[in-house]
C-alpha positions as CSV (number, residue, x, y, z in Angstrom):
1,M,0.0,0.0,0.0
2,S,1.2,3.6,-0.7
3,G,0.1,6.9,0.6
4,P,1.1,9.7,3.0
5,L,2.0,7.2,5.7
6,E,4.1,5.0,3.6
7,G,7.2,3.7,5.5
8,R,5.7,4.9,8.9
9,V,5.2,2.7,11.9
10,A,1.9,3.4,13.7
11,L,0.8,2.1,17.1
12,V,-2.9,2.2,17.8
13,T,-4.3,1.2,21.2
14,G,-7.9,-0.1,21.6
15,A,-7.7,-1.4,18.1
16,S,-9.6,-4.7,18.5
17,R,-12.8,-2.9,17.3
18,G,-14.6,0.4,16.9
19,I,-12.7,3.7,16.4
20,G,-9.3,2.1,17.0
21,A,-9.8,-0.6,14.5
22,A,-11.1,1.9,11.9
23,I,-8.1,4.2,12.4
24,A,-5.7,1.3,12.1
25,Q,-7.4,0.1,8.8
26,R,-7.3,3.7,7.4
27,F,-3.7,4.2,8.3
28,A,-2.6,0.8,6.8
29,C,-4.4,1.6,3.6
30,E,-2.3,4.8,3.4
31,G,1.0,2.9,3.7
32,A,1.6,2.6,7.4
33,V,2.7,-0.6,9.1
34,V,0.3,-0.8,12.0
35,A,0.8,-2.3,15.5
36,V,-2.7,-2.9,16.8
37,A,-2.9,-3.2,20.6
38,A,-5.7,-4.2,22.9
39,R,-6.7,-6.9,25.5
40,S,-8.7,-8.9,23.0
41,L,-6.3,-11.0,20.9
42,D,-8.4,-14.0,19.9
43,Q,-11.5,-13.7,22.0
44,P,-13.7,-10.6,22.6
45,A,-13.2,-8.9,26.0
46,Q,-15.3,-10.7,28.6
47,G,-17.1,-12.4,25.7
48,I,-19.5,-9.5,25.5
49,V,-18.7,-7.0,22.8
50,P,-17.5,-8.4,19.4
51,G,-14.0,-7.6,18.1
52,T,-10.5,-9.0,18.4
53,L,-7.0,-8.0,17.2
54,R,-6.9,-11.0,14.9
55,E,-10.0,-9.7,13.1
56,T,-8.6,-6.2,12.8
57,V,-5.4,-7.6,11.3
58,A,-7.4,-9.9,8.9
59,D,-9.3,-6.9,7.7
60,I,-6.2,-4.9,7.1
61,E,-4.5,-7.7,5.3
62,A,-7.5,-8.4,3.1
63,A,-7.3,-4.8,1.9
64,G,-3.6,-5.2,1.1
65,G,-2.1,-3.6,4.2
66,R,0.2,-4.8,6.9
67,A,-0.4,-5.1,10.6
68,L,0.7,-7.1,13.7
69,P,-1.4,-7.7,16.8
70,Y,-0.1,-7.0,20.3
71,Q,-2.0,-8.0,23.4
72,V,-1.5,-5.5,26.2
73,D,-2.9,-4.6,29.7
74,L,-2.8,-0.8,29.7
75,T,-3.3,-0.7,33.4
76,S,0.1,-2.3,33.9
77,P,3.3,-0.2,33.5
78,E,5.2,-3.4,32.8
79,S,2.8,-4.4,30.0
80,R,3.0,-0.9,28.5
81,A,6.8,-1.0,28.5
82,D,6.7,-4.5,27.0
83,L,4.3,-3.4,24.3
84,V,6.6,-0.6,23.0
85,G,9.6,-2.8,23.2
86,R,8.0,-5.5,21.2
87,V,6.8,-3.1,18.5
88,V,10.2,-1.5,18.2
89,A,11.8,-4.9,17.9
90,D,9.4,-6.2,15.3
91,L,8.7,-3.1,13.2
92,G,11.1,-0.3,14.2
93,P,10.6,3.0,16.2
94,V,7.1,4.3,16.4
95,D,6.3,7.3,14.1
96,V,2.6,7.6,14.9
97,L,1.0,6.9,18.3
98,V,-2.8,6.9,18.6
99,N,-4.0,6.6,22.2
100,N,-7.5,5.4,21.7
101,A,-8.3,2.8,24.4
102,A,-10.7,4.0,27.0
103,P,-13.2,2.5,29.4
104,S,-16.5,4.3,29.1
105,I,-17.8,4.2,32.6
106,F,-20.8,6.4,33.4
107,V,-22.2,6.2,36.9
108,P,-23.4,8.7,39.4
109,F,-20.5,10.6,41.0
110,T,-21.3,9.5,44.5
111,D,-21.3,5.8,43.4
112,I,-17.8,5.9,41.8
113,S,-15.6,3.5,43.7
114,E,-11.8,4.1,44.0
115,K,-11.2,1.0,41.9
116,R,-13.3,2.3,39.0
117,L,-11.8,5.8,39.3
118,R,-8.3,4.3,39.1
119,L,-9.3,2.3,36.1
120,I,-10.7,5.4,34.3
121,T,-7.7,7.6,35.1
122,T,-5.1,4.9,34.4
123,I,-6.3,4.0,30.9
124,N,-7.6,7.4,29.9
125,Y,-4.6,9.5,31.1
126,F,-1.7,7.7,32.8
127,A,-1.4,5.1,30.0
128,P,-1.3,7.7,27.2
129,F,1.2,9.8,29.2
130,D,3.4,6.7,29.7
131,L,3.3,5.6,26.1
132,C,4.1,9.1,24.9
133,Q,7.2,9.2,27.2
134,R,8.3,5.9,25.7
135,V,8.0,6.8,22.0
136,I,8.9,10.5,22.0
137,P,12.7,10.0,22.4
138,A,12.9,8.0,19.2
139,M,10.6,10.5,17.4
140,R,13.1,13.3,18.4
141,E,16.0,11.4,17.1
142,R,14.2,10.7,13.8
143,G,13.2,14.3,13.3
144,G,9.5,14.2,14.2
145,G,6.4,12.2,14.7
146,W,2.7,12.3,15.4
147,I,0.7,11.8,18.6
148,L,-3.1,11.6,18.5
149,N,-5.2,11.2,21.7
150,I,-8.8,10.2,21.2
151,T,-10.9,12.3,23.5
152,S,-14.6,13.1,24.1
153,L,-16.9,16.1,24.1
154,S,-17.3,15.4,27.9
155,G,-13.7,16.6,28.3
156,D,-14.6,20.1,27.2
157,I,-15.0,22.8,29.8
158,P,-18.7,23.7,29.9
159,T,-19.5,27.1,28.4
160,T,-23.2,27.3,29.5
161,P,-24.7,27.2,33.0
162,P,-25.7,23.9,34.4
163,P,-27.4,21.6,33.7
164,D,-25.7,21.1,30.3
165,P,-27.0,17.9,28.6
166,I,-23.5,16.8,27.6
167,Y,-22.3,17.0,31.2
168,H,-25.4,15.5,32.8
169,L,-24.7,12.0,31.7
170,Q,-23.1,10.8,35.0
171,G,-19.7,11.2,33.3
172,T,-18.0,13.5,35.7
173,A,-15.1,11.1,36.3
174,Y,-14.8,10.1,32.7
175,G,-15.0,13.7,31.5
176,S,-12.3,14.8,34.0
177,S,-9.9,12.2,32.7
178,K,-10.5,13.3,29.1
179,A,-10.0,17.0,30.1
180,A,-6.6,16.0,31.4
181,L,-5.9,14.1,28.1
182,N,-6.8,17.3,26.2
183,R,-4.3,19.3,28.3
184,L,-1.6,16.7,27.7
185,S,-2.1,16.9,24.0
186,E,-1.8,20.7,24.0
187,G,1.3,20.6,26.2
188,L,3.1,18.0,24.1
189,A,2.5,20.1,20.9
190,S,4.1,23.1,22.6
191,E,6.9,21.3,24.4
192,F,8.0,19.3,21.3
193,Y,7.3,21.8,18.6
194,A,11.0,22.4,17.9
195,D,11.3,18.6,17.4
196,S,8.5,18.6,14.8
197,I,6.4,16.3,16.9
198,V,2.7,17.0,16.2
199,A,0.2,16.3,19.0
200,N,-3.5,16.7,18.9
201,A,-6.7,15.4,20.5
202,L,-9.7,14.3,18.5
203,A,-13.3,13.8,19.6
204,P,-16.4,12.6,17.7
205,V,-19.1,15.1,17.3
206,K,-21.9,12.5,17.7
207,A,-22.1,9.0,18.9
208,V,-20.0,6.7,16.7
209,L,-21.8,3.5,15.7
210,T,-19.2,1.0,17.0
211,E,-19.9,-2.4,18.4
212,G,-19.9,-1.0,22.0
213,V,-22.5,1.6,21.0
214,K,-24.7,-1.0,19.3
215,A,-24.7,-3.0,22.5
216,T,-26.0,-0.1,24.5
217,L,-28.5,1.7,22.1
218,T,-31.9,0.5,21.2
219,E,-32.7,-0.2,17.5
220,D,-35.0,2.9,17.4
221,A,-32.1,5.1,18.7
222,I,-29.7,3.6,16.1
223,E,-32.1,4.4,13.4
224,G,-32.8,7.9,14.8
225,D,-31.9,10.9,12.8
226,G,-28.8,13.0,13.6
227,I,-27.4,11.3,16.7
228,L,-24.8,9.1,15.0
229,E,-21.7,9.6,12.9
230,P,-19.9,7.0,10.9
231,V,-16.7,5.6,12.3
232,E,-15.1,6.5,9.0
233,A,-15.3,10.2,9.9
234,M,-13.1,9.6,12.9
235,A,-10.7,7.6,10.8
236,E,-10.5,10.3,8.1
237,A,-10.0,13.1,10.7
238,A,-7.3,11.0,12.4
239,L,-5.5,10.6,9.1
240,A,-5.6,14.4,8.5
241,L,-4.1,15.0,12.0
242,C,-1.4,12.4,11.7
243,T,-0.1,13.7,8.4
244,S,-0.1,17.3,9.4
245,H,2.9,19.6,9.6
246,R,3.9,21.2,13.0
247,D,2.7,24.6,11.6
248,G,-0.6,23.1,10.5
249,L,-3.0,21.1,12.6
250,N,-1.1,21.0,15.9
251,G,-1.9,21.4,19.5
252,G,-5.7,21.4,19.1
253,V,-8.7,19.6,20.6
254,H,-10.5,18.8,17.4
255,K,-14.0,17.6,16.6
256,S,-14.3,15.0,13.8
257,L,-17.1,16.3,11.5
258,T,-16.3,19.9,12.3
259,L,-12.6,19.5,11.4
260,L,-13.4,17.7,8.1
261,E,-15.9,20.4,7.1
262,H,-13.3,23.1,7.9
263,L,-10.7,21.3,5.7
264,G,-13.2,20.6,2.9
265,R,-12.1,17.0,3.2
266,P,-14.6,14.3,2.2
267,I,-15.0,11.1,4.3
268,R,-13.7,8.0,2.6
269,T,-14.2,4.3,3.2
270,L,-11.6,2.7,5.4
271,D,-9.7,1.4,2.3
272,G,-9.5,5.0,1.1
273,R,-10.9,4.1,-2.3
274,T,-14.4,5.4,-2.2
275,L,-16.1,8.5,-1.0
276,L,-18.7,7.9,1.7
277,T,-22.1,9.5,1.3
278,L,-23.7,10.5,4.6
Protein backbone atom coordinates (compact mmCIF):
# COMPACT_ATOMS: atom_id res chain seq x y z
CA MET A 1 0.00 0.00 0.00
CA SER A 2 1.20 3.55 -0.70
CA GLY A 3 0.10 6.91 0.64
CA PRO A 4 1.14 9.73 2.97
CA LEU A 5 2.01 7.24 5.74
CA GLU A 6 4.15 4.98 3.56
CA GLY A 7 7.15 3.73 5.51
CA ARG A 8 5.74 4.85 8.86
CA VAL A 9 5.17 2.66 11.90
CA ALA A 10 1.88 3.41 13.66
CA LEU A 11 0.83 2.10 17.08
CA VAL A 12 -2.91 2.21 17.81
CA THR A 13 -4.33 1.18 21.18
CA GLY A 14 -7.86 -0.10 21.64
CA ALA A 15 -7.68 -1.43 18.08
CA SER A 16 -9.64 -4.65 18.46
CA ARG A 17 -12.82 -2.90 17.34
CA GLY A 18 -14.57 0.42 16.90
CA ILE A 19 -12.70 3.68 16.42
CA GLY A 20 -9.28 2.13 17.03
CA ALA A 21 -9.79 -0.62 14.47
CA ALA A 22 -11.09 1.89 11.92
CA ILE A 23 -8.10 4.21 12.39
CA ALA A 24 -5.72 1.26 12.08
CA GLN A 25 -7.37 0.15 8.84
CA ARG A 26 -7.34 3.66 7.36
CA PHE A 27 -3.68 4.18 8.26
CA ALA A 28 -2.64 0.82 6.84
CA CYS A 29 -4.35 1.63 3.56
CA GLU A 30 -2.30 4.83 3.41
CA GLY A 31 0.96 2.93 3.69
CA ALA A 32 1.63 2.59 7.42
CA VAL A 33 2.66 -0.65 9.06
CA VAL A 34 0.30 -0.75 12.02
CA ALA A 35 0.82 -2.27 15.46
CA VAL A 36 -2.69 -2.89 16.77
CA ALA A 37 -2.89 -3.23 20.55
CA ALA A 38 -5.68 -4.24 22.94
CA ARG A 39 -6.68 -6.86 25.51
CA SER A 40 -8.69 -8.93 23.03
CA LEU A 41 -6.29 -10.99 20.94
CA ASP A 42 -8.35 -14.04 19.92
CA GLN A 43 -11.52 -13.67 22.01
CA PRO A 44 -13.72 -10.61 22.63
CA ALA A 45 -13.19 -8.92 25.99
CA GLN A 46 -15.29 -10.72 28.60
CA GLY A 47 -17.06 -12.43 25.70
CA ILE A 48 -19.51 -9.53 25.46
CA VAL A 49 -18.66 -6.97 22.77
CA PRO A 50 -17.49 -8.36 19.40
CA GLY A 51 -14.04 -7.57 18.06
CA THR A 52 -10.51 -8.95 18.35
CA LEU A 53 -7.04 -7.96 17.23
CA ARG A 54 -6.90 -10.98 14.94
CA GLU A 55 -10.01 -9.71 13.15
CA THR A 56 -8.56 -6.21 12.78
CA VAL A 57 -5.35 -7.63 11.31
CA ALA A 58 -7.36 -9.86 8.94
CA ASP A 59 -9.35 -6.86 7.70
CA ILE A 60 -6.16 -4.87 7.11
CA GLU A 61 -4.45 -7.70 5.27
CA ALA A 62 -7.54 -8.36 3.15
CA ALA A 63 -7.32 -4.75 1.95
CA GLY A 64 -3.63 -5.16 1.10
CA GLY A 65 -2.13 -3.55 4.20
CA ARG A 66 0.20 -4.82 6.89
CA ALA A 67 -0.40 -5.06 10.63
CA LEU A 68 0.71 -7.06 13.66
CA PRO A 69 -1.35 -7.71 16.82
CA TYR A 70 -0.09 -6.98 20.34
CA GLN A 71 -2.01 -8.02 23.43
CA VAL A 72 -1.53 -5.52 26.24
CA ASP A 73 -2.88 -4.64 29.67
CA LEU A 74 -2.76 -0.84 29.67
CA THR A 75 -3.29 -0.72 33.44
CA SER A 76 0.14 -2.32 33.89
CA PRO A 77 3.34 -0.23 33.50
CA GLU A 78 5.24 -3.44 32.79
CA SER A 79 2.81 -4.43 30.04
CA ARG A 80 2.99 -0.95 28.48
CA ALA A 81 6.79 -1.05 28.48
CA ASP A 82 6.74 -4.53 26.98
CA LEU A 83 4.33 -3.35 24.26
CA VAL A 84 6.59 -0.57 23.04
CA GLY A 85 9.64 -2.81 23.25
CA ARG A 86 8.01 -5.52 21.15
CA VAL A 87 6.75 -3.07 18.53
CA VAL A 88 10.19 -1.49 18.16
CA ALA A 89 11.85 -4.91 17.92
CA ASP A 90 9.37 -6.15 15.31
CA LEU A 91 8.70 -3.06 13.22
CA GLY A 92 11.08 -0.29 14.25
CA PRO A 93 10.60 3.00 16.15
CA VAL A 94 7.06 4.34 16.38
CA ASP A 95 6.34 7.28 14.07
CA VAL A 96 2.65 7.62 14.91
CA LEU A 97 1.02 6.91 18.28
CA VAL A 98 -2.76 6.85 18.61
CA ASN A 99 -4.01 6.57 22.20
CA ASN A 100 -7.55 5.36 21.65
CA ALA A 101 -8.26 2.77 24.36
CA ALA A 102 -10.72 4.04 26.98
CA PRO A 103 -13.17 2.47 29.44
CA SER A 104 -16.48 4.32 29.08
CA ILE A 105 -17.80 4.18 32.62
CA PHE A 106 -20.75 6.44 33.36
CA VAL A 107 -22.18 6.15 36.87
CA PRO A 108 -23.37 8.72 39.44
CA PHE A 109 -20.50 10.64 41.03
CA THR A 110 -21.31 9.45 44.55
CA ASP A 111 -21.27 5.83 43.36
CA ILE A 112 -17.79 5.88 41.76
CA SER A 113 -15.55 3.50 43.67
CA GLU A 114 -11.84 4.13 44.01
CA LYS A 115 -11.21 1.01 41.92
CA ARG A 116 -13.31 2.34 39.04
CA LEU A 117 -11.79 5.81 39.32
CA ARG A 118 -8.30 4.34 39.13
CA LEU A 119 -9.28 2.30 36.07
CA ILE A 120 -10.68 5.37 34.31
CA THR A 121 -7.72 7.62 35.06
CA THR A 122 -5.10 4.95 34.43
CA ILE A 123 -6.28 4.00 30.93
CA ASN A 124 -7.58 7.42 29.88
CA TYR A 125 -4.63 9.48 31.13
CA PHE A 126 -1.71 7.67 32.76
CA ALA A 127 -1.35 5.06 29.99
CA PRO A 128 -1.27 7.67 27.18
CA PHE A 129 1.19 9.76 29.24
CA ASP A 130 3.44 6.72 29.72
CA LEU A 131 3.28 5.61 26.09
CA CYS A 132 4.10 9.14 24.93
CA GLN A 133 7.16 9.20 27.18
CA ARG A 134 8.29 5.89 25.72
CA VAL A 135 7.99 6.83 22.02
CA ILE A 136 8.94 10.51 22.01
CA PRO A 137 12.74 10.02 22.41
CA ALA A 138 12.93 8.02 19.17
CA MET A 139 10.64 10.53 17.44
CA ARG A 140 13.06 13.32 18.42
CA GLU A 141 16.01 11.36 17.11
CA ARG A 142 14.23 10.69 13.82
CA GLY A 143 13.21 14.31 13.30
CA GLY A 144 9.52 14.19 14.15
CA GLY A 145 6.39 12.17 14.72
CA TRP A 146 2.68 12.32 15.44
CA ILE A 147 0.67 11.75 18.61
CA LEU A 148 -3.11 11.59 18.55
CA ASN A 149 -5.19 11.22 21.69
CA ILE A 150 -8.81 10.19 21.19
CA THR A 151 -10.93 12.27 23.52
CA SER A 152 -14.60 13.12 24.10
CA LEU A 153 -16.94 16.10 24.14
CA SER A 154 -17.31 15.40 27.86
CA GLY A 155 -13.71 16.56 28.29
CA ASP A 156 -14.57 20.11 27.18
CA ILE A 157 -14.95 22.83 29.77
CA PRO A 158 -18.68 23.74 29.90
CA THR A 159 -19.53 27.13 28.38
CA THR A 160 -23.16 27.29 29.49
CA PRO A 161 -24.74 27.24 32.96
CA PRO A 162 -25.74 23.85 34.37
CA PRO A 163 -27.39 21.57 33.71
CA ASP A 164 -25.74 21.15 30.30
CA PRO A 165 -26.98 17.92 28.65
CA ILE A 166 -23.49 16.81 27.64
CA TYR A 167 -22.28 16.98 31.25
CA HIS A 168 -25.44 15.54 32.77
CA LEU A 169 -24.73 11.97 31.75
CA GLN A 170 -23.10 10.75 34.97
CA GLY A 171 -19.74 11.19 33.29
CA THR A 172 -17.97 13.52 35.72
CA ALA A 173 -15.07 11.12 36.34
CA TYR A 174 -14.79 10.09 32.69
CA GLY A 175 -14.96 13.69 31.46
CA SER A 176 -12.33 14.80 33.96
CA SER A 177 -9.90 12.19 32.66
CA LYS A 178 -10.51 13.33 29.08
CA ALA A 179 -9.98 16.97 30.08
CA ALA A 180 -6.57 15.96 31.41
CA LEU A 181 -5.87 14.14 28.15
CA ASN A 182 -6.76 17.29 26.20
CA ARG A 183 -4.32 19.33 28.28
CA LEU A 184 -1.65 16.67 27.74
CA SER A 185 -2.12 16.93 23.98
CA GLU A 186 -1.78 20.72 23.99
CA GLY A 187 1.29 20.57 26.22
CA LEU A 188 3.07 18.00 24.07
CA ALA A 189 2.53 20.08 20.94
CA SER A 190 4.09 23.11 22.60
CA GLU A 191 6.95 21.35 24.36
CA PHE A 192 8.03 19.34 21.33
CA TYR A 193 7.27 21.85 18.59
CA ALA A 194 10.99 22.35 17.95
CA ASP A 195 11.32 18.59 17.43
CA SER A 196 8.54 18.56 14.79
CA ILE A 197 6.38 16.27 16.93
CA VAL A 198 2.74 17.01 16.17
CA ALA A 199 0.24 16.32 18.96
CA ASN A 200 -3.54 16.66 18.85
CA ALA A 201 -6.71 15.39 20.49
CA LEU A 202 -9.73 14.26 18.49
CA ALA A 203 -13.32 13.77 19.62
CA PRO A 204 -16.38 12.57 17.72
CA VAL A 205 -19.13 15.13 17.34
CA LYS A 206 -21.88 12.53 17.70
CA ALA A 207 -22.10 8.96 18.92
CA VAL A 208 -20.00 6.68 16.71
CA LEU A 209 -21.78 3.51 15.68
CA THR A 210 -19.24 1.05 17.04
CA GLU A 211 -19.85 -2.43 18.44
CA GLY A 212 -19.94 -0.99 21.95
CA VAL A 213 -22.53 1.63 21.04
CA LYS A 214 -24.66 -0.96 19.25
CA ALA A 215 -24.68 -3.00 22.45
CA THR A 216 -26.04 -0.08 24.50
CA LEU A 217 -28.49 1.67 22.14
CA THR A 218 -31.94 0.49 21.16
CA GLU A 219 -32.74 -0.19 17.51
CA ASP A 220 -34.96 2.91 17.43
CA ALA A 221 -32.09 5.05 18.70
CA ILE A 222 -29.67 3.62 16.13
CA GLU A 223 -32.12 4.41 13.35
CA GLY A 224 -32.84 7.87 14.76
CA ASP A 225 -31.88 10.92 12.76
CA GLY A 226 -28.84 13.00 13.61
CA ILE A 227 -27.44 11.26 16.70
CA LEU A 228 -24.76 9.12 15.03
CA GLU A 229 -21.70 9.64 12.88
CA PRO A 230 -19.91 6.97 10.86
CA VAL A 231 -16.70 5.56 12.28
CA GLU A 232 -15.09 6.48 8.95
CA ALA A 233 -15.35 10.16 9.95
CA MET A 234 -13.09 9.61 12.94
CA ALA A 235 -10.65 7.61 10.81
CA GLU A 236 -10.49 10.33 8.14
CA ALA A 237 -10.01 13.09 10.71
CA ALA A 238 -7.30 11.02 12.41
CA LEU A 239 -5.49 10.63 9.10
CA ALA A 240 -5.58 14.39 8.54
CA LEU A 241 -4.12 15.04 12.00
CA CYS A 242 -1.43 12.36 11.70
CA THR A 243 -0.11 13.69 8.40
CA SER A 244 -0.12 17.34 9.43
CA HIS A 245 2.95 19.59 9.65
CA ARG A 246 3.86 21.18 12.98
CA ASP A 247 2.72 24.57 11.62
CA GLY A 248 -0.58 23.13 10.47
CA LEU A 249 -3.00 21.13 12.60
CA ASN A 250 -1.09 20.97 15.85
CA GLY A 251 -1.91 21.38 19.53
CA GLY A 252 -5.67 21.35 19.08
CA VAL A 253 -8.65 19.57 20.57
CA HIS A 254 -10.52 18.83 17.36
CA LYS A 255 -14.04 17.60 16.59
CA SER A 256 -14.30 15.03 13.79
CA LEU A 257 -17.05 16.30 11.48
CA THR A 258 -16.29 19.94 12.27
CA LEU A 259 -12.63 19.46 11.35
CA LEU A 260 -13.42 17.67 8.09
CA GLU A 261 -15.89 20.39 7.10
CA HIS A 262 -13.32 23.08 7.89
CA LEU A 263 -10.73 21.32 5.74
CA GLY A 264 -13.21 20.61 2.95
CA ARG A 265 -12.13 17.02 3.23
CA PRO A 266 -14.58 14.27 2.23
CA ILE A 267 -15.03 11.12 4.26
CA ARG A 268 -13.66 8.00 2.59
CA THR A 269 -14.22 4.34 3.20
CA LEU A 270 -11.59 2.70 5.38
CA ASP A 271 -9.70 1.43 2.34
CA GLY A 272 -9.52 5.01 1.08
CA ARG A 273 -10.86 4.11 -2.34
CA THR A 274 -14.42 5.39 -2.22
CA LEU A 275 -16.14 8.55 -1.02
CA LEU A 276 -18.67 7.91 1.71
CA THR A 277 -22.07 9.51 1.30
CA LEU A 278 -23.74 10.49 4.56
